[in-house]
MARVEX-581244 format. One line per 5 residues: their letters; for each residue x, y, z of C-alpha. Coordinates in steps of 0.05 Angstrom, whole numbers. Each point is the difference from the previous one (the first is absolute). Layout:
BEGIN
a> X Y Z; ...;
//
This chain:
BEGIN
mshal> 352 636 80; 4 -59 -48; -44 -60 8; 20 -69 -25; -48 -52 -25;
tpsqt> -22 -52 50; 40 -64 -16; -35 -60 -30; -19 -59 44; -13 -71 -19;
igpfy> -73 -19 -14; -11 -60 46; -13 -42 41; -40 49 43; -59 -8 -47;
fgtii> -25 -61 37; -32 39 56; -30 53 -44; -12 -1 -74; 6 -75 -13;
kaynh> -60 -17 42; -43 46 -44; 6 -42 -62; -46 -13 -58; 17 -65 -35;
nlapp> -68 -15 -32; -9 50 -56; -60 -33 -34; -61 -11 43; -60 -38 -29;
gvage> -32 35 -59; 65 27 -30; 6 -20 -73; 58 -40 -27; 42 -63 7;
riela> 15 -13 74; 74 -7 16; 42 -16 61; 70 30 6; 57 -24 43;
ltlhd> 58 49 0; 62 -25 36; 52 51 22; 74 -18 3; 61 42 19;
gagvi> 63 5 -43; 27 -66 27; -65 -36 -17; -23 -4 73; -75 11 11;
vpdgm> -22 67 30; -53 -16 53; -15 72 18; -10 38 -65; -61 35 -27;
leiwq> -26 -2 -71; -51 45 -32; -32 -15 -66; -40 45 -47; -35 -23 -63;
anshg> -53 14 -51; -66 -38 4; -17 -56 -49; -25 52 -50; 68 35 0;
rynhp> -21 61 39; 34 28 62; -44 25 57; 36 68 -3; -26 70 -18;
edrrn> 50 5 -57; -27 -62 -34; -60 31 -36; -7 -53 -54; -70 -24 -15;
lplda> 10 -68 32; -39 -31 58; 20 9 72; -18 -56 48; -33 19 66;
gfdgy> 44 -24 57; 63 -6 -43; 51 55 10; 59 -40 -27; 45 11 61;
grast> 24 -51 50; 51 -5 56; 26 -62 36; 60 -19 42; 46 -58 -11;
ytdgc> -2 -55 51; 51 -49 26; 2 -33 -68; 15 67 -33; -66 -1 -37;
arfss> -54 53 -8; -66 -24 -29; -54 37 -38; -67 -18 -31; -22 41 -60;
vkpgr> -22 -3 -72; 46 -3 -60; 9 72 -24; -19 21 -70; 48 34 -48;
vpwpq> 13 74 8; 27 50 -51; 73 19 -2; 9 77 1; 42 -2 -64;
ggmqa> -51 -43 -37; -19 -73 0; -25 -44 56; 35 -31 59; -8 -73 18;
phini> -40 -16 63; 44 17 59; 0 18 73; 43 55 30; 37 -19 63;
sifar> 33 44 53; 47 -33 51; 18 25 69; 50 -39 41; 55 7 52;
gllnr> 64 26 -30; -36 41 -54; 3 76 6; -57 8 -50; -52 -46 -30;
vatrl> 18 -38 -62; -49 -11 -57; -9 -57 -49; -54 -34 -41; -32 -68 -4;
yfdgd> -18 -27 -69; -36 -66 -13; 45 -52 -33; -29 -25 -65; -46 60 -12;
panae> 4 13 -75; -1 76 11; 68 -4 35; 35 -3 -68; -25 70 -18;
dpvlk> 5 33 69; 41 64 -6; 30 -7 70; 22 -72 -9; 30 19 -68;
midpa> 47 48 36; 27 -54 46; 57 -47 -17; -34 -65 -20; 45 -38 49;
rqptl> -30 41 58; -73 -1 -22; -15 -65 38; 10 38 66; -66 34 -15;
laqqd> -39 -61 -25; -45 -34 52; -8 -75 -10; -65 -35 14; 7 -61 45;
dkgvw> -41 -64 -2; -52 31 47; -9 61 -45; 38 49 45; 44 50 -37;
rlpih> 68 0 34; 55 52 -7; 65 0 39; 27 70 11; 75 6 12;
lggpk> 25 66 28; 70 -12 -26; 51 -53 -18; 4 -44 -62; -76 -9 -4;
etvff> -16 74 11; -69 20 -24; -5 57 -50; -19 63 37; -25 66 -29;
dc> 9 73 16; -63 29 30;
//
């Protein structure tokens, strides 16, 4: 007897009653080293309409440039209480918010250093699998030498650059498709 694979199903919006309520949007409790940052990530569909029922996960290095992960064995400090992982849902304004610290630079496997960045996974209705992107900080001098940004068409790089508003919040609109589509990466 032959068995077929179970067909894929869309990711949302059933998260609201389960996973979404178990969120972690404050990654940096008191005592964690580094520059405090606030992030506002706004999710849009391919037509530019906000997505009020998505979920975003972020993962980042600490301010010293070290991931809280067993494979990161570099001799850099780890901060107690900082695991570098967060999860938040979007709300009626399509925005998911996080409090953290600006990450330090991390090595690129083929040599060199990456600019400070935050890895983002997006789950939303209509997606069969999560999509992944990055947030870079506009104006950071290390962006010019980041090996990932160098691989991206310069016209599309702004889709990864968070802008700081007049209140100090780093804002990044994420577009799942359409003319303003964000650059996404294979995982």
